[in-house]
GUVO-99219 format. One record per residue: y, z, x of N, C-alpha, C, O in turn. Coordinates in Angstrom, 2 decimals, decimal comma. Atoms other than C-alpha are relative to their C-alpha. Example, Ala and Ser with C-alpha at 12.3 -4.5 7.8 and 13.67 -1.06 7.14 Angstrom:
// GUVO-99219
+---------+---------+---------+---------+---------+---------+---------+---------+---------+---------+---------+---------+
|     nc2 |     nc3 |     nc1 |    cac2 |    cac3 |    cac1 |     cc2 |     cc3 |     cc1 |     oc2 |     oc3 |     oc1 |
+---------+---------+---------+---------+---------+---------+---------+---------+---------+---------+---------+---------+
|   -1,19 |    0,00 |    0,89 |   -4,50 |    7,80 |   12,30 |    1,20 |    0,00 |    0,90 |    1,18 |    0,66 |    1,94 |
|   -1,19 |   -0,06 |   -0,82 |   -1,06 |    7,14 |   13,67 |    1,09 |    0,73 |   -0,77 |    2,20 |    0,90 |   -0,26 |
+---------+---------+---------+---------+---------+---------+---------+---------+---------+---------+---------+---------+
***
This chain:
// GUVO-99219
+---------+---------+---------+---------+---------+---------+---------+---------+---------+---------+---------+---------+
|     nc2 |     nc3 |     nc1 |    cac2 |    cac3 |    cac1 |     cc2 |     cc3 |     cc1 |     oc2 |     oc3 |     oc1 |
+---------+---------+---------+---------+---------+---------+---------+---------+---------+---------+---------+---------+
|   -0,31 |   -0,02 |    1,41 |   65,38 |   13,27 |   46,87 |   -1,19 |    0,55 |   -0,78 |   -2,34 |    0,23 |   -0,49 |
|    1,04 |   -0,61 |    0,81 |   63,45 |   15,26 |   44,29 |   -0,62 |   -1,03 |   -0,95 |    0,08 |   -1,90 |   -1,47 |
|    0,69 |    0,92 |    0,90 |   60,84 |   13,42 |   42,23 |    0,48 |    0,23 |   -1,44 |    0,75 |    1,36 |   -1,84 |
|   -0,44 |   -0,08 |    1,39 |   61,85 |   12,66 |   38,65 |   -1,10 |    0,68 |   -0,82 |   -2,27 |    0,35 |   -0,69 |
|    0,95 |   -0,72 |    0,84 |   60,21 |   15,01 |   36,14 |    0,21 |   -0,37 |   -1,47 |    1,34 |   -0,47 |   -1,95 |
|   -0,05 |    0,23 |    1,44 |   59,37 |   14,21 |   32,53 |    0,13 |    1,37 |   -0,67 |   -0,75 |    2,22 |   -0,55 |
|   -0,30 |   -1,25 |    0,70 |   60,91 |   17,02 |   30,46 |    1,10 |   -0,33 |   -1,00 |    1,60 |   -1,45 |   -1,00 |
|   -1,13 |    0,29 |    0,90 |   63,52 |   17,34 |   27,70 |    1,28 |   -0,19 |    0,81 |    1,54 |    0,55 |    1,77 |
|   -1,30 |    0,26 |   -0,63 |   66,90 |   15,92 |   28,75 |    1,02 |   -0,23 |   -1,11 |    0,67 |   -0,70 |   -2,19 |
|   -1,05 |    0,48 |    0,88 |   70,23 |   15,57 |   27,03 |    0,21 |   -1,46 |    0,36 |   -0,14 |   -1,89 |    1,46 |
|   -0,30 |    1,40 |   -0,33 |   71,32 |   11,95 |   26,80 |    0,90 |   -0,08 |    1,22 |    0,71 |   -0,92 |    2,10 |
|   -0,94 |   -0,02 |   -1,12 |   74,15 |   12,77 |   29,19 |   -0,72 |    0,26 |    1,31 |   -0,49 |   -0,42 |    2,31 |
|    0,73 |   -0,36 |   -1,20 |   71,82 |   14,39 |   31,71 |   -0,88 |   -1,16 |    0,48 |   -0,90 |   -1,47 |    1,68 |
|    0,86 |    1,13 |   -0,38 |   69,37 |   11,47 |   31,65 |    0,84 |   -1,18 |    0,47 |    0,51 |   -1,83 |    1,46 |
|   -0,86 |    1,12 |   -0,39 |   72,16 |    8,89 |   31,80 |    0,55 |    0,20 |    1,41 |    0,65 |   -0,75 |    2,18 |
|   -0,52 |   -0,26 |   -1,34 |   73,60 |   10,59 |   34,89 |   -1,09 |   -0,08 |    1,07 |   -0,78 |   -0,28 |    2,24 |
|    1,10 |    0,25 |   -0,94 |   70,15 |   10,40 |   36,51 |   -0,05 |   -1,49 |    0,33 |   -0,28 |   -1,87 |    1,48 |
|    0,02 |    1,45 |   -0,19 |   70,28 |    6,61 |   36,02 |    1,28 |   -0,50 |    0,68 |    1,24 |   -1,46 |    1,44 |
|   -1,30 |    0,44 |   -0,52 |   73,98 |    6,31 |   36,93 |    0,72 |    1,18 |    0,66 |    1,73 |    1,64 |    0,15 |
|   -0,56 |   -1,20 |   -0,61 |   74,75 |    9,18 |   39,34 |    1,44 |   -0,17 |    0,51 |    2,15 |    0,82 |    0,67 |
|   -1,35 |    0,23 |   -0,52 |   77,96 |    7,56 |   40,62 |    1,01 |   -0,27 |   -1,10 |    2,17 |   -0,58 |   -0,82 |
|   -0,91 |    0,24 |    1,12 |   79,46 |    7,17 |   37,15 |    1,10 |    1,05 |   -0,01 |    0,82 |    2,25 |    0,07 |
|   -1,12 |   -0,92 |    0,06 |   82,91 |    8,69 |   36,97 |    0,16 |    0,61 |   -1,38 |    0,77 |    1,67 |   -1,53 |
|   -0,14 |   -0,46 |    1,37 |   82,66 |    9,11 |   33,22 |   -1,39 |    0,13 |   -0,63 |   -2,06 |   -0,88 |   -0,87 |
|    1,33 |   -0,17 |    0,60 |   79,49 |   10,63 |   31,72 |   -0,17 |   -0,75 |   -1,33 |   -1,26 |   -1,22 |   -1,63 |
|    0,08 |    0,73 |    1,27 |   80,30 |    9,05 |   28,35 |   -0,34 |   -1,47 |    0,24 |   -1,13 |   -2,06 |   -0,51 |
|    0,31 |    1,39 |   -0,34 |   80,22 |    5,60 |   29,96 |   -1,45 |   -0,15 |    0,45 |   -2,11 |   -1,13 |    0,12 |
|    1,40 |    0,04 |   -0,44 |   76,88 |    6,41 |   31,59 |   -0,93 |    0,03 |   -1,21 |   -1,91 |   -0,71 |   -1,26 |
|    0,81 |   -0,07 |    1,22 |   75,44 |    7,37 |   28,18 |    0,06 |   -1,33 |   -0,75 |   -0,97 |   -1,84 |   -1,18 |
|   -0,14 |    1,28 |    0,71 |   76,83 |    4,21 |   26,57 |   -0,79 |   -1,11 |    0,69 |   -1,41 |   -1,93 |    0,02 |
|    0,74 |    1,03 |   -0,74 |   75,32 |    2,04 |   29,32 |   -1,50 |    0,18 |   -0,18 |   -2,21 |   -0,78 |   -0,47 |
|    1,43 |   -0,25 |    0,17 |   71,90 |    3,70 |   29,13 |   -0,45 |   -0,35 |   -1,40 |   -1,48 |   -1,02 |   -1,58 |
|    0,41 |    0,27 |    1,38 |   71,78 |    3,52 |   25,35 |    0,13 |   -1,49 |   -0,33 |   -0,59 |   -2,00 |   -1,19 |
|   -0,06 |    1,46 |    0,16 |   72,88 |   -0,12 |   25,51 |   -1,27 |   -0,66 |    0,52 |   -1,80 |   -1,57 |   -0,12 |
|    1,27 |    0,52 |   -0,53 |   69,86 |   -0,84 |   27,71 |   -1,12 |    0,27 |   -0,99 |   -1,93 |   -0,61 |   -1,27 |
|    1,05 |   -0,38 |    0,95 |   67,64 |    1,04 |   25,25 |    0,06 |   -0,90 |   -1,23 |   -0,97 |   -1,41 |   -1,67 |
|   -0,15 |    0,78 |    1,23 |   69,02 |   -0,83 |   22,24 |   -0,31 |   -1,48 |    0,18 |   -0,69 |   -2,16 |   -0,77 |
|    0,32 |    1,41 |   -0,25 |   68,55 |   -4,23 |   23,89 |   -1,48 |   -0,23 |    0,24 |   -1,94 |   -1,37 |    0,24 |
|    1,45 |    0,10 |   -0,21 |   64,86 |   -3,49 |   24,56 |   -0,69 |    0,35 |   -1,32 |   -0,98 |    1,52 |   -1,58 |
|    0,55 |   -0,20 |    1,35 |   63,38 |   -3,95 |   21,08 |   -1,29 |    0,81 |   -0,02 |   -1,41 |    1,71 |   -0,85 |
|    1,23 |   -0,81 |    0,04 |   59,88 |   -2,62 |   21,90 |    0,27 |    1,48 |    0,31 |   -0,32 |    2,36 |   -0,31 |
|   -0,35 |   -1,38 |   -0,32 |   61,39 |    0,50 |   23,47 |    0,68 |    0,66 |   -1,18 |    0,33 |    1,79 |   -1,54 |
|   -0,71 |   -0,56 |    1,14 |   63,73 |    1,05 |   20,54 |   -0,96 |    0,34 |   -1,14 |   -0,87 |    1,41 |   -1,75 |
|    0,98 |   -0,26 |    1,06 |   60,85 |    0,74 |   18,06 |   -0,87 |    1,21 |    0,32 |   -1,12 |    2,05 |   -0,54 |
|    0,85 |   -1,14 |   -0,38 |   58,66 |    3,18 |   20,01 |    0,78 |    1,31 |   -0,03 |    0,23 |    2,34 |   -0,43 |
|   -0,82 |   -1,21 |    0,07 |   61,53 |    5,67 |   20,32 |    0,17 |    0,47 |   -1,44 |    0,05 |    1,66 |   -1,74 |
|   -0,14 |   -0,35 |    1,42 |   62,11 |    5,55 |   16,57 |   -1,30 |    0,58 |   -0,55 |   -1,27 |    1,53 |   -1,34 |
|    1,30 |   -0,52 |    0,43 |   58,38 |    6,08 |   15,99 |   -0,24 |    1,41 |    0,55 |   -0,97 |    2,20 |   -0,04 |
|    0,13 |   -1,33 |   -0,61 |   58,63 |    9,12 |   18,30 |    1,05 |    0,98 |   -0,53 |    1,19 |    2,08 |   -0,01 |
|   -0,94 |   -0,91 |    0,65 |   61,35 |   10,59 |   16,08 |    1,44 |   -0,11 |    0,45 |    2,28 |    0,67 |    0,01 |
|   -1,38 |    0,13 |   -0,51 |   64,47 |    9,40 |   17,91 |    0,95 |   -0,51 |   -1,09 |    0,61 |   -1,41 |   -1,86 |
|   -1,11 |    0,47 |    0,82 |   67,71 |    9,02 |   15,95 |    1,22 |   -0,13 |    0,90 |    1,40 |    0,69 |    1,81 |
|   -1,11 |    0,24 |   -0,93 |   70,86 |    7,65 |   17,55 |    0,99 |    1,15 |    0,09 |    1,75 |    1,23 |    1,06 |
|   -0,91 |   -1,15 |   -0,04 |   72,78 |   10,83 |   16,69 |   -0,58 |    1,19 |    0,77 |    0,11 |    2,18 |    0,97 |
|    0,62 |   -1,09 |   -0,76 |   70,32 |   13,02 |   18,65 |    0,72 |    0,20 |    1,33 |    1,11 |   -0,76 |    1,99 |
|   -0,59 |   -0,34 |   -1,30 |   71,82 |   14,81 |   21,66 |   -1,09 |    0,20 |    1,06 |   -0,86 |   -0,02 |    2,25 |
|    1,11 |   -0,27 |   -0,91 |   68,44 |   15,70 |   23,17 |   -1,09 |   -1,05 |   -0,15 |   -1,31 |   -1,60 |   -1,23 |
|    1,16 |    0,89 |   -0,02 |   65,52 |   13,49 |   24,15 |   -1,23 |    0,86 |    0,32 |   -1,20 |    1,67 |    1,24 |
|    1,24 |   -0,75 |   -0,24 |   62,00 |   14,91 |   23,94 |   -0,70 |   -0,54 |    1,25 |   -0,39 |   -1,64 |    1,71 |
|    0,76 |    0,53 |   -1,14 |   59,60 |   14,60 |   26,87 |   -0,67 |   -1,34 |   -0,33 |   -0,72 |   -2,23 |    0,52 |
|    0,63 |    1,27 |    0,40 |   57,78 |   11,84 |   24,93 |    1,02 |   -1,14 |    0,03 |    0,71 |   -2,23 |    0,50 |
|   -1,04 |    1,03 |    0,02 |   61,04 |    9,92 |   24,44 |    0,44 |   -0,34 |    1,42 |    0,67 |   -1,51 |    1,73 |
|   -0,35 |    0,24 |   -1,41 |   61,95 |   10,34 |   28,13 |   -1,09 |   -0,82 |    0,67 |   -0,80 |   -1,73 |    1,45 |
|    1,12 |    0,77 |   -0,58 |   58,49 |    9,07 |   29,09 |    0,07 |   -1,46 |   -0,43 |   -0,15 |   -2,35 |    0,39 |
|   -0,13 |    1,38 |    0,48 |   59,00 |    5,98 |   26,92 |    1,12 |   -0,73 |    0,72 |    0,95 |   -1,87 |    1,14 |
|   -1,13 |    0,63 |   -0,68 |   62,39 |    5,27 |   28,45 |   -0,36 |   -0,35 |    1,44 |   -0,05 |   -1,45 |    1,90 |
|    0,34 |    0,29 |   -1,39 |   61,05 |    5,56 |   31,99 |   -1,11 |   -1,05 |    0,10 |   -1,17 |   -1,79 |    1,08 |
|    1,04 |    1,03 |   -0,03 |   58,03 |    3,41 |   31,12 |    0,63 |   -1,39 |   -0,11 |    0,23 |   -2,31 |    0,60 |
|   -0,61 |    1,31 |    0,21 |   60,24 |    0,56 |   29,91 |    1,11 |   -0,32 |    1,01 |    1,25 |   -1,47 |    1,42 |
|   -1,16 |    0,26 |   -0,86 |   63,28 |    0,97 |   32,17 |   -0,22 |    0,38 |    1,45 |    0,61 |    0,06 |    2,30 |
|    0,25 |   -0,48 |   -1,35 |   61,70 |    2,50 |   35,26 |    0,60 |    1,37 |    0,18 |    1,47 |    1,79 |   -0,59 |
|   -0,56 |   -1,32 |   -0,27 |   62,42 |    5,89 |   36,73 |    1,38 |   -0,16 |    0,61 |    1,66 |   -1,15 |    1,29 |
|   -1,35 |    0,08 |   -0,60 |   66,01 |    6,63 |   37,69 |   -0,04 |    0,14 |    1,50 |    1,00 |    0,10 |    2,16 |
+---------+---------+---------+---------+---------+---------+---------+---------+---------+---------+---------+---------+
***
């Protein structure tokens, strides 16, 4: 398996890294963002890094924060 790289990802792309067996990409995104929203320190840091819930793309900094708090996929 290829090592996970910190780079820009769409929410869908990152969610499918965490949930590769998901039959529905929308469900994978909802699950990942549910994890993010339940982790208050992560949510605060993402907002400070410019994240808005309507964003389709995550910056490398935002991806790094997610992997720091949730672990690599």
